[in-house]
C-alpha positions in Angstrom: 83.2 112.1 106.2 83.8 115.0 103.8 84.3 117.4 106.7 86.7 115.1 108.4 88.7 114.6 105.3 88.8 118.4 104.7 90.1 119.0 108.2 92.7 116.2 108.0 93.8 117.5 104.6 94.1 121.1 105.9 96.2 120.0 108.9 98.4 117.8 106.6 98.8 120.7 104.1 99.7 123.2 106.7 102.3 120.8 108.3 103.6 120.1 104.8 104.0 123.8 104.1 106.0 124.2 107.3 108.1 121.2 106.4 108.7 122.7 102.9 109.9 125.9 104.5 112.3 124.0 106.7 113.6 122.2 103.6 114.1 125.6 101.9 116.0 126.9 105.0 118.1 123.8 105.0 119.0 124.4 101.3 120.0 128.0 102.2 122.2 126.7 105.1 123.9 124.1 102.8 124.5 126.9 100.2 126.1 129.0 102.9 128.3 126.1 104.0 129.3 125.3 100.4 130.3 128.9 99.7 132.5 128.9 102.8 134.1 125.6 101.7 134.6 126.9 98.2 132.7 124.0 96.6 129.9 124.0 94.0 126.3 124.5 95.0 124.6 121.4 93.4 123.4 120.0 96.7 121.8 123.3 97.8 120.0 123.7 94.4 118.6 120.2 94.7 117.4 120.8 98.3 115.9 124.1 97.2 114.0 122.4 94.3 112.6 119.9 96.8 111.5 122.7 99.0 109.8 124.6 96.2 107.9 121.5 94.9 107.0 120.8 98.5 105.5 124.3 98.8 103.6 123.9 95.6 102.2 120.4 96.6 101.3 121.7 100.1 99.4 124.7 98.6 97.5 122.5 96.3 96.6 120.1 99.1 95.4 123.0 101.2 93.2 124.3 98.3 91.8 120.9 97.5 91.1 120.2 101.2 89.2 123.4 101.5 87.2 122.6 98.5 86.5 119.1 99.9 83.8 120.5 102.3 81.4 121.2 99.4 82.5 118.3 97.1 79.6 116.5 95.4 81.7 114.5 93.0 84.8 112.4 93.4 87.0 115.0 91.5 88.2 116.8 94.6 89.4 113.7 96.5 91.2 112.5 93.4 92.9 115.9 92.9 93.8 115.9 96.6 95.3 112.4 96.3 97.3 113.3 93.2 98.7 116.5 94.7 99.5 114.7 97.9 101.3 111.9 96.2 103.2 114.3 93.9 104.2 116.4 96.9 105.3 113.3 98.8 107.4 112.0 95.9 109.0 115.3 94.8 108.9 117.4 98.0 111.5 115.7 100.1 111.4 113.6 103.2 109.9 116.0 105.6 107.1 117.0 103.2 106.5 113.3 102.4 105.9 112.5 106.1 103.2 115.3 106.3 101.6 114.3 103.0 100.6 111.0 104.5 97.9 112.9 106.3 96.7 114.3 103.0 96.7 110.9 101.4 94.6 109.5 104.2 92.3 112.6 103.8 91.9 111.9 100.1 91.0 108.3 100.7 88.5 109.2 103.4 87.0 111.9 101.2 86.7 109.5 98.3 84.9 107.0 100.4 82.6 109.7 101.8 81.7 111.1 98.4 81.0 107.5 97.1 78.8 106.7 100.1 76.9 110.0 99.7 76.2 109.3 96.0 74.9 105.7 96.6 72.4 106.8 99.2 
């Protein structure tokens, strides 16, 4: 179960990273359109912040998913869950959709580590 959760988490983290890059590109597009219209750039700053937090959350989920393969305690699944939930909340909509895979991976990894320790 630890291997399955690691693989699912890696896939979710990579997809989350791609979603965060798309969010950052959208922020740049909005900034360009706002500069043409002569308005402020508050929306583009907000979108860029979502993208940056999404990149951070995705990188953390990739790291914790890779460490899940050798996890002997329940610390790695918990860290994966926390980083996936934080990325989903603060990373924007596209990143949140991808972080669902990482949340599932954290739950499966937690169950796998618990079953291994009770045997």
